[in-house]
C-alpha positions as CSV (number, residue, x, y, z in Angstrom):
1,M,-11.0,15.5,3.8
2,P,-14.0,13.5,2.0
3,R,-15.8,15.1,-0.8
4,G,-19.2,15.3,-1.8
5,G,-18.2,16.3,-5.4
6,R,-16.2,19.0,-6.9
7,G,-15.1,20.3,-10.5
8,P,-11.9,19.8,-12.1
9,G,-9.1,21.7,-10.8
10,S,-7.1,24.2,-12.8
11,G,-4.3,23.2,-15.4
12,S,-1.6,24.7,-13.2
13,A,-2.9,22.5,-10.0
14,N,-2.7,19.4,-12.1
15,W,0.6,20.1,-13.4
16,R,1.7,20.4,-9.9
17,I,0.3,17.2,-9.0
18,D,1.8,15.6,-12.0
19,V,5.2,17.1,-11.2
20,L,4.8,15.9,-7.3
21,T,4.1,12.2,-8.6
22,L,6.8,11.9,-11.4
23,V,9.3,13.1,-8.5
24,A,8.1,11.2,-5.7
25,F,8.1,8.0,-8.1
26,I,11.6,8.8,-9.4
27,V,12.9,9.1,-6.0
28,A,11.0,6.2,-4.7
29,L,12.6,4.0,-7.5
30,G,16.1,5.2,-6.8
31,V,16.1,4.7,-3.2
32,L,14.6,1.1,-3.6
33,I,17.1,0.3,-6.2
34,A,20.0,1.9,-4.8
35,V,19.3,0.0,-1.4
36,H,19.0,-3.2,-3.3
37,E,21.9,-3.2,-5.4
38,Y,24.0,-1.8,-2.4
39,G,22.9,-4.9,-0.5
40,H,24.7,-7.2,-3.4
41,Y,27.8,-4.8,-3.6
42,R,28.6,-4.4,0.2
43,V,28.5,-8.2,0.7
44,A,30.4,-9.1,-2.7
45,V,33.4,-6.3,-1.6
46,A,33.0,-8.3,1.9
47,C,33.7,-11.6,0.1
48,D,36.6,-10.2,-1.8
49,V,34.8,-10.4,-5.0
50,R,35.8,-7.7,-7.7
51,V,32.8,-5.5,-8.2
52,L,33.4,-3.8,-12.0
53,R,30.2,-1.7,-12.0
54,F,27.7,-0.5,-9.8
55,S,24.6,1.0,-11.7
56,I,21.5,2.7,-10.9
57,G,19.3,2.9,-14.0
58,F,20.0,1.6,-17.6
59,G,21.0,3.0,-20.9
60,H,23.0,5.9,-21.3
61,P,25.1,7.1,-18.4
62,I,24.4,10.4,-17.4
63,L,26.8,10.5,-14.5
64,R,29.8,8.2,-13.7
65,W,32.7,8.3,-11.3
66,R,35.3,6.1,-9.5
67,P,36.1,6.7,-6.0
68,R,39.7,7.6,-5.1
69,R,39.8,5.3,-2.1
70,Q,38.7,1.7,-2.7
71,R,39.2,-1.4,-0.9
72,P,42.4,-3.6,-2.1
73,G,41.4,-5.4,-5.2
74,Q,38.4,-3.2,-5.9
75,D,38.2,-0.5,-9.0
76,T,34.4,-0.1,-9.0
77,E,32.8,2.4,-11.4
78,F,29.8,4.0,-10.2
79,V,27.1,4.9,-12.8
80,I,23.7,6.5,-13.0
81,G,21.8,5.5,-16.1
82,L,19.2,7.3,-17.9
83,L,16.3,4.9,-17.3
84,P,15.8,4.7,-13.7
85,L,14.0,1.4,-14.1
86,G,16.2,-0.8,-12.3
87,G,19.9,-1.5,-11.8
88,Y,22.7,-4.0,-11.7
89,V,26.1,-5.0,-9.9
90,K,28.5,-6.3,-12.4
91,M,31.2,-8.6,-10.9
92,L,34.3,-10.3,-12.3
93,D,32.8,-13.7,-13.4
94,E,34.7,-16.2,-15.7
95,R,31.3,-17.0,-17.0
96,E,30.7,-13.6,-18.8
97,S,34.4,-12.8,-20.1
98,P,37.9,-14.1,-19.7
99,V,39.6,-13.2,-16.4
100,P,43.4,-13.1,-16.0
101,V,45.0,-16.0,-13.8
102,E,46.1,-13.7,-11.2
103,Q,42.7,-12.3,-10.7
104,R,40.7,-15.6,-10.7
105,G,40.7,-15.4,-7.0
106,W,38.4,-12.3,-7.2
107,A,35.9,-13.9,-9.6
108,F,32.5,-14.7,-8.4
109,N,32.1,-18.1,-9.8
110,N,35.3,-19.2,-7.9
111,K,33.9,-18.2,-4.3
112,P,32.6,-20.6,-2.2
113,L,28.8,-21.5,-2.4
114,S,28.1,-20.0,1.0
115,A,29.6,-16.7,-0.1
116,R,27.8,-16.5,-3.6
117,A,24.4,-17.3,-2.0
118,A,25.0,-14.5,0.9
119,I,25.7,-12.0,-2.2
120,V,22.6,-13.0,-4.0
121,A,20.5,-12.8,-0.8
122,A,21.9,-9.5,0.4
123,G,19.7,-7.5,-2.3
124,P,16.5,-8.5,-0.8
125,A,17.9,-8.7,2.7
126,A,18.5,-5.0,2.3
127,N,15.0,-3.9,0.9
128,L,13.7,-5.7,4.0
129,L,16.1,-4.2,6.3
130,L,15.3,-0.7,4.7
131,A,11.8,-1.5,5.4
132,V,12.3,-2.0,9.2
133,V,14.2,1.2,9.6
134,L,11.5,3.0,7.6
135,Y,8.7,1.7,9.9
136,A,10.8,2.2,12.9
137,C,11.4,5.8,12.1
138,V,7.8,6.3,11.6
139,N,7.4,4.7,14.9
140,W,9.7,6.9,16.7
141,Y,8.6,10.1,15.2
142,G,4.9,9.4,15.7
143,V,2.0,10.1,13.1
144,D,-1.4,11.3,13.5
145,E,-4.2,8.8,12.8
146,A,-7.8,8.6,13.0
147,R,-9.1,7.1,16.1
148,A,-10.8,3.7,16.0
149,V,-14.3,5.2,16.2
150,L,-16.5,3.4,13.9
151,S,-19.2,4.9,11.4
152,P,-22.8,3.1,11.2
153,P,-22.4,-0.1,9.3
154,A,-24.8,-0.7,6.3
155,A,-27.6,-3.1,6.9
156,G,-26.6,-6.5,6.2
157,T,-22.9,-6.1,6.5
158,L,-20.9,-8.3,8.9
159,A,-20.6,-5.4,11.4
160,A,-24.3,-4.8,11.4
161,Q,-25.0,-8.2,12.0
162,A,-22.5,-8.2,14.8
163,G,-24.8,-5.7,16.7
164,L,-22.6,-2.6,15.7
165,H,-24.4,0.9,15.5
166,G,-21.7,3.3,15.0
167,R,-19.9,5.6,17.3
168,E,-18.2,2.7,19.3
169,T,-14.5,2.9,19.9
170,V,-12.5,-0.4,19.2
171,L,-10.2,-0.7,22.2
172,E,-8.8,-4.5,21.4
173,V,-9.1,-7.4,18.8
174,A,-8.7,-10.9,19.4
175,D,-8.8,-14.2,17.7
176,A,-12.2,-15.6,17.8
177,D,-11.3,-19.2,17.3
178,D,-8.9,-19.4,20.1
179,P,-10.7,-18.6,23.4
180,G,-7.2,-18.4,25.2
181,A,-5.9,-15.6,22.4
182,T,-4.3,-12.6,23.9
183,P,-6.1,-9.4,23.0
184,V,-4.1,-7.0,21.0
185,A,-4.5,-3.2,21.7
186,V,-6.1,-1.1,18.7
187,Q,-4.2,2.5,18.6
188,S,-6.1,3.8,15.5
189,F,-8.5,3.1,12.7
190,D,-5.4,2.1,10.5
191,D,-4.3,-0.4,13.1
192,L,-8.1,-1.8,12.9
193,R,-7.8,-1.9,9.4
194,W,-4.5,-3.9,9.4
195,N,-6.0,-6.5,11.7
196,L,-9.3,-6.9,9.7
197,T,-7.3,-7.2,6.5
198,N,-5.3,-10.1,7.9
199,A,-8.0,-11.8,9.5
200,G,-10.2,-11.3,6.4
201,I,-8.1,-12.8,4.1
202,D,-7.8,-15.9,6.4
203,R,-11.5,-15.7,6.7
204,Q,-10.9,-15.9,10.4
205,D,-13.6,-14.8,12.9
206,L,-12.4,-11.7,14.8
207,R,-13.6,-10.3,18.3
208,L,-13.8,-6.6,18.7
209,H,-13.7,-5.2,22.2
210,V,-15.7,-1.8,21.8
211,Q,-16.6,1.0,24.2
212,Q,-20.1,2.6,23.8
213,P,-20.4,6.3,23.5
214,S,-22.1,5.8,27.2
215,G,-18.6,4.6,28.3
216,S,-19.7,1.1,29.0
217,S,-18.0,-1.9,27.0
218,R,-18.5,-5.1,25.5
219,W,-17.1,-7.9,23.0
220,V,-18.6,-8.5,19.7
221,T,-17.7,-10.7,17.1
222,L,-17.4,-10.1,13.3
223,R,-18.0,-13.4,11.2
224,L,-15.3,-12.8,8.8
225,S,-15.5,-16.6,7.7
226,Q,-18.7,-15.8,6.0
227,L,-17.0,-13.3,3.4
228,E,-17.5,-14.3,-0.1
229,S,-13.9,-13.3,-1.3
230,N,-10.8,-12.8,0.8
231,D,-9.4,-10.3,-1.7
232,A,-7.8,-7.6,0.5
233,D,-9.8,-4.8,-1.5
234,A,-12.4,-2.1,-0.8
235,A,-15.3,-5.0,-1.6
236,M,-13.9,-6.8,1.3
237,F,-14.6,-3.8,3.7
238,R,-18.0,-2.9,2.1
239,S,-18.8,-6.5,3.0
240,I,-17.5,-6.0,6.5
241,G,-19.2,-2.8,6.7
242,L,-16.2,-0.9,8.4
243,L,-15.1,1.4,5.8
244,A,-14.2,4.5,7.3
245,P,-13.9,6.2,10.9
246,W,-16.9,8.1,12.2
247,M,-16.9,11.8,10.9
248,E,-19.2,14.1,11.7
249,P,-21.8,15.1,8.8
250,A,-21.0,18.4,8.4
251,I,-20.2,20.8,5.4
252,G,-16.9,21.9,4.6
253,E,-15.7,24.1,1.6
254,V,-18.7,25.1,-0.8
255,L,-17.7,25.4,-4.4
256,P,-19.1,28.6,-6.4
257,G,-22.0,27.7,-8.7
258,S,-22.5,24.3,-7.0
259,A,-25.8,22.7,-6.1
260,A,-24.7,23.2,-2.2
261,E,-24.1,27.1,-2.9
262,R,-27.8,27.0,-5.0
263,S,-29.4,25.4,-1.9
264,G,-28.1,27.9,0.6
265,L,-25.8,25.2,2.4
266,Q,-22.7,27.1,4.3
267,Q,-19.6,25.8,5.4
268,G,-19.8,24.5,9.0
269,D,-23.5,23.2,8.7
270,V,-24.0,20.1,10.1
271,V,-26.6,18.0,8.6
272,L,-29.3,16.5,10.9
273,S,-31.5,14.6,8.5
274,V,-32.2,13.9,4.7
275,D,-35.8,13.4,3.7
276,G,-36.8,12.9,7.3
277,Q,-34.1,10.0,7.8
278,P,-31.7,11.0,10.5
279,V,-27.9,11.3,9.5
280,A,-25.4,9.5,11.7
281,D,-22.3,10.3,10.3
282,A,-20.6,11.8,6.9
283,Q,-20.5,8.5,5.2
284,Q,-24.2,8.0,5.3
285,L,-24.6,11.7,4.3
286,R,-22.5,11.2,1.2
287,A,-24.6,8.1,0.3
288,S,-27.6,9.8,0.6
289,I,-26.1,12.7,-1.8
290,Q,-25.2,9.9,-4.2
291,R,-28.7,8.5,-4.3
292,G,-30.4,11.8,-5.2
293,V,-30.9,11.0,-8.8
294,R,-33.7,9.5,-10.6
295,D,-33.9,8.9,-14.5
296,G,-30.9,10.9,-14.9
297,Q,-32.1,13.9,-12.9
298,G,-31.2,15.2,-9.6
299,I,-34.0,14.9,-7.1
300,V,-35.0,17.7,-4.5
301,Q,-34.2,16.4,-1.2
302,A,-35.3,17.9,2.2
303,W,-32.4,18.5,4.5
304,Q,-32.8,19.6,8.1
305,V,-29.3,21.2,9.0
306,S,-27.9,22.9,12.4
307,R,-26.3,26.2,11.6
308,Q,-24.5,27.9,14.9
309,G,-27.2,26.2,17.0
310,Q,-30.1,27.1,15.1
311,S,-32.1,24.3,13.2
312,M,-33.1,25.1,9.5
313,A,-34.7,23.3,6.6
314,L,-33.2,23.5,3.0
315,S,-33.9,22.1,-0.2
316,V,-31.0,20.5,-1.9
317,Q,-31.2,19.3,-5.5
318,P,-27.9,17.2,-6.3
319,D,-26.2,17.7,-9.7
320,V,-25.7,14.5,-11.6
321,A,-22.2,13.1,-12.2
322,E,-20.8,9.7,-13.6
323,S,-20.3,6.9,-11.0
324,P,-16.3,6.7,-10.4
325,A,-17.0,3.1,-10.5
326,G,-17.3,3.4,-14.3
327,N,-20.4,1.2,-14.4
328,G,-22.4,3.9,-16.3
329,E,-24.5,4.6,-13.4
330,S,-25.2,8.4,-12.6
331,I,-24.9,9.7,-8.8
332,G,-25.7,12.8,-7.3
333,R,-23.1,15.4,-5.9
334,V,-23.6,18.7,-4.2
335,G,-20.0,20.4,-4.9
336,A,-18.9,20.5,-1.3
337,Y,-16.4,19.1,1.0
338,I,-18.7,16.5,3.2
339,G,-17.6,15.6,6.7
340,A,-15.6,17.2,9.3
341,A,-12.1,15.7,10.0
342,P,-12.3,12.4,12.2
343,Q,-11.0,12.5,15.8
344,M,-7.1,12.1,15.7
345,V,-4.6,10.5,17.8
346,R,-1.0,10.6,17.8
347,V,0.8,7.1,17.6
348,S,4.4,6.9,18.8
349,H,6.7,4.5,20.6
350,G,10.1,4.5,22.3
351,P,13.3,3.4,20.8
352,V,13.1,-0.3,21.6
353,D,9.2,-0.6,20.8
354,G,9.5,1.4,17.8
355,L,12.2,-0.7,16.5
356,W,10.5,-3.9,17.3
357,M,7.4,-3.1,15.8
358,G,9.5,-2.1,12.6
359,V,10.6,-5.7,12.5
360,T,7.2,-6.9,13.2
361,R,5.5,-4.9,10.5
362,T,7.9,-6.0,8.0
363,W,7.7,-9.6,8.8
364,E,3.8,-9.2,8.7
365,M,3.7,-7.4,5.4
366,S,6.3,-10.0,3.8
367,W,4.0,-12.9,5.1
368,L,0.7,-11.1,3.9
369,T,2.3,-10.4,0.5
370,L,3.7,-14.0,0.1
371,K,0.0,-15.4,1.2
372,M,-1.8,-13.1,-1.6
373,I,0.9,-14.2,-4.2
374,G,0.1,-17.9,-3.2
375,R,-3.5,-17.5,-3.4
376,M,-3.3,-15.7,-6.9
377,V,-1.5,-18.6,-8.2
378,I,-3.9,-21.3,-6.9
379,G,-6.8,-19.2,-7.9
380,E,-8.2,-18.4,-4.4
381,A,-7.4,-14.7,-5.0
382,S,-8.1,-12.6,-7.8
383,V,-5.1,-11.4,-10.2
384,K,-6.4,-7.9,-9.8
385,N,-4.5,-7.3,-6.7
386,L,-1.3,-6.9,-8.8
387,S,-0.5,-3.6,-9.4
388,G,2.1,-2.1,-11.8
389,P,4.1,1.1,-12.1
390,L,1.3,3.3,-13.0
391,T,-0.5,2.6,-9.9
392,I,2.8,2.7,-7.8
393,A,3.6,6.1,-9.1
394,D,0.0,7.2,-8.4
395,Y,0.1,6.1,-4.8
396,A,3.8,7.6,-4.5
397,G,2.4,11.1,-5.5
398,K,-0.7,10.9,-3.1
399,S,1.8,9.7,-0.3
400,A,4.1,12.5,-0.7
401,S,1.2,15.0,-0.8
402,L,0.2,14.0,2.6
403,G,3.5,14.4,4.4
404,V,6.9,12.8,4.9
405,T,5.5,10.1,7.3
406,Q,2.9,9.0,4.8
407,Y,5.8,8.9,2.0
408,L,7.9,6.9,4.5
409,L,5.2,4.2,5.1
410,F,4.7,4.2,1.2
411,L,8.4,3.4,0.6
412,A,8.7,0.9,3.3
413,L,5.6,-0.9,1.9
414,I,7.2,-1.0,-1.9
415,S,10.5,-2.0,-0.3
416,V,9.0,-4.9,1.3
417,S,7.2,-5.8,-1.9
418,L,10.5,-5.6,-3.9
419,G,12.2,-7.8,-1.4
420,V,9.6,-10.5,-1.2
421,L,9.3,-10.5,-5.1
422,N,13.1,-11.1,-5.7
423,L,13.1,-13.9,-3.2
424,L,10.5,-15.9,-5.4
425,P,12.0,-19.0,-7.0
426,L,12.0,-17.4,-10.6
427,P,15.1,-18.1,-12.4
428,V,15.7,-14.5,-13.4
429,L,15.2,-13.1,-9.9
430,D,17.4,-13.4,-6.8
431,G,15.3,-16.5,-5.6
432,G,15.7,-18.4,-8.6
433,H,19.6,-18.2,-8.3
434,L,19.3,-19.4,-4.7
435,I,17.3,-22.3,-6.0
436,Y,20.3,-23.0,-8.2
437,Y,22.6,-22.6,-5.2
438,L,20.4,-25.2,-3.2
439,W,20.3,-27.5,-5.9
440,E,24.2,-27.5,-5.9
441,A,24.3,-27.9,-2.1
442,V,22.2,-30.9,-2.4
443,T,23.8,-32.6,-5.4
444,G,27.1,-31.0,-5.2
445,K,26.8,-30.1,-9.0
446,T,26.1,-26.7,-10.7
447,V,22.8,-26.4,-12.9
448,S,24.1,-27.0,-16.4
449,D,24.1,-24.3,-18.8
450,Q,21.5,-26.0,-21.0
451,W,19.0,-26.2,-18.1
452,M,19.9,-22.6,-17.0
453,E,19.3,-21.3,-20.5
454,R,15.7,-23.0,-20.3
455,L,14.9,-22.0,-16.9
456,Q,16.0,-18.3,-17.7
457,R,13.3,-18.3,-20.8
458,G,10.5,-20.0,-18.6
459,G,11.2,-16.9,-15.9
460,V,11.3,-14.3,-18.3
461,A,7.9,-15.6,-19.9
462,V,6.3,-15.9,-16.2
463,L,7.7,-12.3,-15.4
464,L,6.1,-10.9,-18.8
465,V,2.7,-12.3,-18.2
466,M,2.8,-10.9,-14.5
467,M,3.9,-7.6,-15.9
468,S,1.3,-7.4,-18.6
469,I,-1.5,-8.3,-16.0
470,A,-0.2,-5.5,-13.6
471,L,-0.2,-3.1,-16.3
472,F,-3.8,-4.1,-17.6
473,N,-4.9,-3.6,-13.9
474,D,-3.2,-0.2,-13.9
475,F,-4.9,0.8,-16.9
476,A,-8.3,-0.5,-15.8
477,R,-8.0,1.3,-12.6
478,L,-7.0,4.6,-14.2
479,L,-10.0,4.3,-16.7
480,G,-12.4,3.0,-13.9
């Protein structure tokens, strides 16, 4: 539940969160790497390539074994390394070490082009298939999501310009540029955000079919083509004006010694107005609290609240805190949870629909990832969208703390990203090797060792730059 500000937790609580984050991150890495390498391994075995080692992690082996029963020609050693930051499948290959004459038929380099390409492509394909399965599992099981009930948009935002006032429920969305487009049903606020993200990145106007609190309905158009930036970040949604679902402006848990307690606020109070201005939802209330600072001091605000059906006036003076934006500004905090839980809806699907939606979401996420990468390359999107291991670990912990379904959705998202990333045409990635095979298919010649070395160096350099930017973004997010 959103907060209006609270003090730091105890050391033991922070330790539990850190352990959860670490475990969730390691499990995510282990699963995604194992699935990726298993894709390579399984297809290699099917193509009668001898696999010498299947390793999850690098460095000193902490566990190794050889299955008693293996397919003819196989004697694979399975290893779990000390550093769970990657993995590899080592195959018999004359380019890496001498191969006895009687074993050359099992060497990777002696297999047909189609077999080599299939083995290389199987890793990313396995990650994409995992995403389909994870999305399908969530669709079958179902997840509780906030209803697509809109909070009042800030003045000047695209939602306000479209005539939205808050408390409307979004029923459908449609492409505003295509009069014949079939409307798509919106099942939850997350569903709405997904449609806004896709349309916002493309700066494509979007029509919303909304139902008024009175029960009547109408269509409105969001002019997303007017967005100044198409980065899929919080700034884009602030410009649109649809940040969160509508939540009642109620007071939750009140922290001891906080401004809320000193002012006489109690859990369950519903805030009606602040300084004479009606409060429509929790988001507006949080904004009013944050503005309750002048010249570094909290200013007294006149609150009208409803408590057990009785209206009463309270004077609230927020405490002063540093803005989480890291811009040096001060904001007000009252030390209480702000906002009642939003209206929820259970979203689930049958076996066929759930599986098909898993395929569709995996494709949509893959295409969205490719579009964002392409726009970063040509400068149309900021490289701030790149995330590194610290951000991934943070989201792993947060998703795990929210439950199994949210963690599965996180795994699916990262699995899509890993699959798409590995298909990029960089020489050190699977996609780069596929480009080599494409060259071989077109020219009938393999890439020379000299060119292979040059391309490998270039690919490593590009990856190092990307990793450096991602880590910089991670630290910037943590410090900001």
